[in-house]
C-alpha positions in Angstrom: 15.9 -14.5 22.9 12.4 -14.9 24.4 12.5 -18.6 23.8 16.0 -18.9 25.2 17.6 -17.5 28.4 15.8 -14.2 28.1 12.3 -15.7 28.6 13.2 -17.8 31.5 13.7 -15.4 34.4 12.2 -12.1 35.8 15.5 -10.4 35.5 15.3 -10.7 31.7 11.7 -9.7 31.7 12.7 -6.5 33.4 15.5 -6.0 30.9 13.1 -6.7 28.0 11.8 -3.2 28.5 15.0 -2.1 26.7 15.4 -4.8 23.9 18.5 -3.3 22.4 20.2 -3.4 25.8 19.1 -6.9 26.4 20.5 -8.0 23.0 23.8 -6.3 23.7 23.9 -7.7 27.2 23.6 -11.4 26.0 27.2 -11.9 24.8 28.7 -10.5 28.0 26.3 -12.5 30.1 27.4 -15.6 28.2 31.1 -15.0 29.1 30.5 -14.0 32.7 28.0 -16.8 33.5 29.3 -19.6 31.3 32.8 -19.0 30.0 34.5 -17.1 32.8 38.1 -17.9 33.7 36.9 -18.0 37.3 35.2 -21.3 36.8 31.7 -22.0 38.1 32.4 -22.2 41.9 34.5 -19.1 42.2 32.1 -17.2 39.9 29.2 -18.0 42.1 31.1 -17.0 45.2 32.0 -13.7 43.6 28.4 -13.1 42.6 27.1 -14.0 46.1 29.5 -11.5 47.7 28.5 -8.8 45.2 24.8 -9.5 45.8 25.4 -9.3 49.5 27.2 -6.0 49.2 24.6 -4.6 46.8 21.8 -5.7 49.1 20.1 -7.4 46.0 17.7 -9.9 47.4 16.9 -11.1 43.8 20.6 -11.9 43.0 21.3 -13.3 46.4 18.4 -15.8 46.3 19.0 -16.8 42.7 22.7 -17.4 43.2 22.2 -19.3 46.5 20.1 -21.6 44.3 22.8 -21.8 41.6 25.5 -22.3 44.2 23.6 -25.2 45.8 23.2 -26.8 42.4 27.0 -26.7 42.0 27.3 -28.5 45.3 28.4 -25.5 47.4 27.4 -26.1 51.0 24.9 -23.8 52.8 27.6 -23.0 55.3 30.1 -21.9 52.6 27.3 -19.8 50.9 26.4 -18.2 54.2 30.1 -17.5 55.0 30.1 -15.2 51.9 28.2 -12.7 54.1 31.1 -12.5 56.5 34.8 -13.0 56.3 35.7 -16.6 55.4 39.1 -18.2 55.5 41.5 -19.1 52.7 40.5 -18.6 49.0 36.9 -17.6 49.9 38.4 -14.9 52.1 40.5 -13.7 49.2 37.3 -13.5 47.1 35.5 -11.4 49.8 38.5 -9.1 50.2 38.6 -8.6 46.4 34.9 -7.9 46.0 34.9 -5.6 49.0 37.9 -3.7 47.7 36.1 -3.2 44.4 33.0 -1.9 46.2 34.9 0.3 48.6 37.8 1.7 46.6 36.9 0.7 43.0 40.2 -1.1 42.4 42.3 -3.9 43.7 45.4 -3.0 45.7 48.6 -4.5 44.2 49.1 -7.1 46.9 45.5 -8.4 46.5 45.8 -8.4 42.7 49.1 -10.3 43.0 47.5 -12.9 45.4 44.5 -13.3 43.1 46.7 -13.6 40.0 48.6 -16.4 41.7 45.4 -18.2 42.6 43.3 -17.7 39.4 45.6 -16.1 36.8 45.5 -12.7 35.3 42.4 -13.5 33.1 40.7 -14.7 36.2 41.3 -11.4 37.9 39.9 -9.6 34.9 36.8 -11.8 35.0 36.4 -11.2 38.8 36.5 -7.5 38.3 34.1 -7.7 35.4 31.7 -10.0 37.2 31.5 -7.5 40.1 30.8 -4.7 37.7 28.2 -6.8 35.7 26.3 -7.8 38.8 26.5 -4.3 40.3 24.7 -2.9 37.2 22.3 -5.8 37.2 21.6 -5.2 40.9 20.9 -1.6 40.3 18.4 -2.5 37.6 16.7 -5.2 39.7 16.3 -3.0 42.8 15.2 0.1 40.8 12.4 -1.9 39.1 11.7 -4.0 42.2 12.0 -7.2 40.1 10.4 -10.1 42.1 12.3 -13.3 42.9 11.2 -16.0 40.5 8.6 -18.4 42.0 10.7 -21.5 42.0 13.6 -19.8 43.7 11.3 -18.1 46.2 9.9 -21.5 47.1 13.4 -23.0 47.5 14.4 -20.2 49.8 11.2 -20.7 51.9 11.6 -24.5 52.0 15.4 -24.5 52.5 16.4 -21.2 54.2 20.1 -20.7 54.9 21.0 -21.4 58.5 21.6 -18.3 60.5 25.1 -18.0 61.9 
């Protein structure tokens, strides 16, 4: 794993203090990051909102960078800190419900199912849980933002709205 994804970022260097957990984490990470029914754009927006709600600077910065690489505009990224319109607002409402009440109300689950399918809803819930746990680890161990991402954030900060 050290020569693959686990050696690439500080998050996995932190997790390497518990090799068995990191090894068990890898298949779920693969699904959530690469194979999610949410698709790459929705997945990044869910992660951004979860990072914002957690207050995880590491996850926020890293996923701003990933969102930009997918072509998501800075304005759309920044909007995930507030209450955007349409589908992005649906994402925010869903993530907020999971943080605030630990479940999706039936009307919100229905709207999400119509937009992304039942498997997408499962993946949204799981993504929020996965990144909540990860945020707790990162903030507990004060994991520093990786140098390349820190440079990007310094050179291209998000506009303040």
